[in-house]
C-alpha positions as CSV (number, residue, x, y, z in Angstrom):
1,M,-97.2,-43.1,-44.1
2,T,-100.2,-42.8,-41.7
3,V,-103.1,-40.4,-42.9
4,H,-102.1,-37.5,-40.9
5,E,-98.6,-38.0,-42.1
6,D,-99.9,-37.8,-45.3
7,A,-101.6,-34.8,-44.6
8,A,-98.5,-32.9,-43.2
9,Q,-96.7,-33.9,-46.4
10,V,-99.2,-32.1,-48.4
11,L,-99.1,-28.7,-45.9
12,L,-95.1,-29.1,-46.5
13,E,-95.3,-28.8,-50.1
14,E,-98.0,-26.1,-49.7
15,R,-95.1,-24.5,-47.8
16,Q,-92.3,-25.0,-49.9
17,A,-94.3,-23.7,-52.7
18,D,-94.4,-20.0,-50.9
19,P,-91.4,-18.3,-50.3
20,D,-92.5,-16.7,-47.3
21,S,-93.6,-20.1,-45.8
22,A,-90.6,-21.7,-47.0
23,L,-88.3,-19.1,-45.0
24,T,-90.3,-19.9,-41.9
25,L,-89.9,-23.4,-42.5
26,A,-86.0,-23.4,-42.8
27,K,-86.0,-21.1,-40.0
28,M,-87.9,-23.7,-37.6
29,S,-85.9,-26.9,-38.7
30,A,-82.2,-24.3,-38.1
31,S,-83.6,-23.8,-34.5
32,L,-84.6,-27.1,-33.9
33,Y,-81.5,-28.7,-34.9
34,E,-79.5,-25.7,-32.8
35,G,-81.7,-26.2,-30.0
36,T,-82.5,-22.6,-29.5
37,Y,-86.3,-23.2,-29.7
38,N,-88.2,-23.4,-26.5
39,R,-88.4,-27.1,-25.8
40,Q,-91.1,-26.9,-23.8
41,L,-93.2,-25.3,-26.1
42,I,-92.5,-28.1,-28.5
43,A,-93.5,-30.7,-26.5
44,W,-96.8,-29.5,-26.2
45,V,-97.7,-30.1,-29.7
46,G,-95.3,-33.5,-30.2
47,Q,-93.2,-35.6,-28.0
48,T,-91.1,-38.8,-29.8
49,P,-88.3,-41.0,-28.8
50,Q,-86.5,-38.9,-31.4
51,D,-85.1,-35.7,-30.9
52,P,-87.0,-32.9,-32.4
53,A,-83.6,-31.5,-34.4
54,Y,-84.1,-35.2,-36.5
55,W,-87.6,-34.7,-37.3
56,P,-88.5,-35.0,-41.0
57,A,-89.7,-31.6,-42.7
58,H,-93.3,-32.7,-42.6
59,Q,-93.4,-32.8,-38.9
60,V,-91.8,-29.5,-38.8
61,A,-94.5,-28.4,-40.9
62,A,-97.2,-29.4,-38.9
63,L,-95.6,-28.2,-35.9
64,I,-95.3,-24.9,-37.4
65,D,-99.2,-24.9,-38.1
66,V,-99.8,-25.9,-34.4
67,L,-97.5,-23.0,-33.1
68,D,-98.9,-20.6,-35.3
69,G,-102.5,-21.5,-34.2
70,L,-101.3,-20.8,-30.7
71,A,-99.8,-17.3,-31.2
72,Y,-102.8,-15.9,-33.3
73,G,-105.4,-17.7,-30.7
74,R,-106.8,-20.1,-33.3
75,I,-106.0,-22.5,-30.5
76,V,-107.2,-22.2,-26.9
77,R,-105.0,-24.2,-24.4
78,R,-105.1,-25.1,-20.6
79,R,-102.5,-27.1,-18.3
80,I,-104.0,-30.2,-16.3
81,A,-101.9,-31.5,-13.4
82,I,-102.0,-35.2,-13.3
83,G,-99.2,-35.6,-10.4
84,E,-97.5,-39.1,-12.1
85,T,-95.6,-39.8,-14.9
86,P,-97.1,-42.9,-17.6
87,G,-96.1,-46.3,-17.2
88,P,-95.0,-48.6,-20.0
89,D,-97.9,-48.2,-23.3
90,A,-98.4,-52.1,-22.6
91,D,-99.6,-51.4,-19.1
92,R,-103.1,-50.1,-20.0
93,H,-104.9,-50.8,-16.8
94,G,-101.9,-49.0,-14.6
95,N,-102.0,-45.8,-16.9
96,A,-105.7,-45.9,-16.5
97,A,-105.7,-46.2,-12.5
98,R,-103.0,-43.1,-12.9
99,L,-105.7,-41.1,-14.8
100,R,-107.9,-41.2,-12.1
101,N,-106.2,-38.6,-10.2
102,L,-107.4,-35.9,-12.3
103,G,-109.2,-33.1,-10.4
104,A,-112.5,-32.3,-11.2
105,P,-114.1,-31.3,-13.4
106,F,-111.8,-33.0,-15.7
107,H,-112.0,-37.3,-16.0
108,A,-110.3,-39.3,-18.8
109,D,-111.4,-43.0,-20.0
110,L,-108.5,-44.8,-21.3
111,D,-109.2,-47.1,-24.5
112,R,-107.8,-50.8,-22.5
113,S,-107.3,-52.4,-25.8
114,Q,-106.5,-49.1,-28.3
115,N,-106.0,-51.7,-31.3
116,G,-104.7,-49.2,-33.8
117,A,-107.4,-46.8,-32.8
118,D,-106.7,-42.8,-33.7
119,S,-106.0,-41.9,-29.9
120,D,-105.7,-43.6,-26.5
121,G,-108.9,-42.7,-25.2
122,T,-110.9,-39.5,-24.5
123,L,-110.6,-36.4,-22.0
124,W,-113.7,-34.9,-20.9
125,W,-115.0,-32.3,-18.4
126,D,-118.7,-31.9,-17.3
127,Q,-118.7,-28.5,-16.6
128,T,-117.7,-25.1,-18.1
129,V,-114.0,-24.4,-17.6
130,N,-111.3,-21.6,-18.8
131,F,-108.9,-22.1,-21.2
132,W,-106.1,-19.9,-22.3
133,R,-106.6,-17.7,-25.7
134,A,-103.5,-15.5,-27.4
135,L,-104.8,-12.3,-28.5
136,G,-102.1,-11.5,-31.2
137,V,-100.6,-8.9,-29.1
138,R,-97.0,-8.9,-28.6
139,T,-95.3,-8.1,-25.7
140,L,-91.9,-7.1,-24.6
141,H,-91.0,-8.7,-21.1
142,Q,-87.9,-7.2,-19.0
143,Q,-85.4,-9.7,-19.9
144,G,-86.4,-8.5,-23.5
145,I,-88.0,-11.7,-24.7
146,H,-91.0,-11.4,-27.0
147,G,-94.4,-12.9,-25.7
148,S,-98.2,-12.5,-26.4
149,L,-101.0,-11.3,-24.3
150,H,-103.6,-14.0,-23.1
151,A,-107.3,-13.6,-22.1
152,P,-109.4,-16.4,-20.6
153,F,-111.7,-18.5,-23.2
154,E,-114.6,-20.4,-21.4
155,V,-115.4,-23.9,-23.2
156,R,-118.6,-25.6,-21.8
157,P,-118.6,-29.5,-21.4
158,W,-116.9,-31.1,-24.1
159,R,-114.8,-34.5,-25.2
160,V,-111.5,-34.5,-26.8
161,P,-109.1,-37.4,-28.0
162,L,-106.4,-38.2,-25.1
163,E,-103.1,-39.4,-26.1
164,V,-100.8,-40.9,-23.4
165,G,-96.7,-40.7,-24.0
166,Y,-95.4,-40.0,-27.6
167,T,-97.1,-37.8,-30.2
168,L,-96.2,-36.9,-33.5
169,P,-97.0,-33.1,-34.2
170,S,-99.2,-34.5,-37.3
171,R,-101.4,-36.4,-35.4
172,T,-102.0,-33.2,-33.1
173,L,-102.6,-31.4,-35.7
174,M,-105.1,-34.0,-37.4
175,H,-107.0,-34.2,-34.1
176,L,-107.4,-30.2,-34.3
177,A,-108.3,-30.4,-37.7
178,V,-111.1,-33.0,-37.5
179,E,-112.1,-33.9,-34.1
180,S,-112.5,-30.5,-32.8
181,G,-109.6,-31.0,-30.3
182,C,-106.2,-32.3,-29.9
183,P,-104.6,-35.0,-27.9
184,Q,-103.5,-35.0,-24.3
185,P,-99.5,-35.7,-24.6
186,W,-99.4,-36.7,-20.8
187,R,-95.5,-35.9,-20.5
188,S,-96.5,-32.0,-21.0
189,P,-100.3,-31.8,-18.9
190,L,-101.8,-29.5,-22.0
191,R,-105.0,-29.2,-23.4
192,L,-105.1,-27.5,-27.1
193,L,-109.0,-26.7,-28.8
194,D,-110.0,-25.2,-31.8
195,P,-112.3,-22.5,-31.0
196,A,-113.6,-22.4,-34.4
197,E,-114.5,-26.3,-34.4
198,L,-115.7,-26.1,-31.0
199,G,-118.8,-23.4,-32.7
200,E,-121.3,-22.9,-29.8
201,A,-119.8,-24.8,-27.1
202,A,-117.1,-22.1,-26.5
203,T,-117.4,-18.6,-25.7
204,A,-114.8,-16.1,-25.1
205,R,-114.4,-13.8,-21.9
206,A,-111.7,-10.8,-21.3
207,T,-110.8,-9.8,-18.1
């Protein structure tokens, strides 16, 4: 396994050792298998050729860790419209051209060779932008579905890893834990950042 998969395995063992965490793990695994969980939400964290219903347990543990961060405001997010879908992985120059459609102040640098690098490139912005951060407050919609209140979270110019196409939940978690950000799975135009890792580059702003 890769370094990030090994780390997810350790996380899995820690969850299995705690009764409450083990129950959460079992419930998430069941919801993935039954297809009852929000598929778009899962795609924000990981996308693979294999259906999430068949992800190994350590990937489910990594998925839960990132979703918890989103739900309780430890991770902020933002959608970025691209307007195109990615080409084959081998089409590095074509994908780089497609990424030029990003609107200001966002920019993407795609590694043309990649050659086993930790990410496919870099996403960056050159002025302060608003992300969204959950406040940890539960709300009940008219349809009876629970959600969370969110507030804008300002992030000054920053650089984060970029991923094109498929990304394991454990890789997303690795970027959040180690590189102060997470990859951008192109199929789901979303940015996730860990405010605690950003330090002085991030400030909270409520409306």
